[in-house]
N, C-alpha and C positions, 0 to 999 in steps of 0.2 A: 336707416337711411339718414343722411345728413340733412340739415336744414336747407342748404343750398341746392341739394339734389331734388327736393320736393318741387321747387319751381321748374327745374330743368326737365324733370320727367313728367310733370303734370299729375303727380300722385296727390290724391285727395283722400285723407283718412276717413272722411265722411262717406266716401263712395265704396267702402268695403262692404260688399254684399255676398261674396262667395267665400267658402271655407278654403283656407290655404292648404289643408291636408287632403280633403276628398274632392274638392272642386264643386260641390253642390251649393245651392243657395243656403245662406245661413238661416233664413226664415223657414226653410223646409226641413223640419225635423230636429232631432237631438244630436248635438255634436260633442257630447261629453268625451267619447273615445278619441275624437279628433283633437280636442283640447289637451287631453293627456299625452297624446302622441306629439303634439306641438312643443311640449316641454323638452323633448329629446331630439326632435328632428326639425330641419328647416321646412318652410312651406314648399309645396310642390306645384301649387296652382296659384295663379294671379288672383289676388283678392278683389280685383276690379272687373276682370273679364273671364275668369276661370280657365284661361289658356294654360297649358302645361309650361312651366318655366324651366330654364336651364339653371341648374343649381350646382354650385361649387362649394365644397366644405373643406376648410383648412383647420389647422390646430387652434386657431384663435376665434373662429366663427364661421360664418357662411355668407355667400352672395348668391342671390337669385335674380335672373333677368327675364322679364316678360318682353316679347317682341313688340308689344304696343305701348306698354306703360313704363318701361325702363327697369332700373335696378333697385332691388331691395337688399338690405344688409342687416346683419345681426348687431352691428356696431352701435 
């Protein structure tokens, strides 16, 4: 996500409470498998609200969009 996008979407990195791979609370259990999967795959769940995101993968990266919190990108 670009610096300008953070203000536009309301993204707060300190508000990350959900796993982007499984959608569960980060504090609820071990997410080692999720961390390993995150190295190869984009997040599927919003890290702020755990809603399923629309994800588009292209040759240079990925973009994921949450209906409430805006867009995340690999850039």
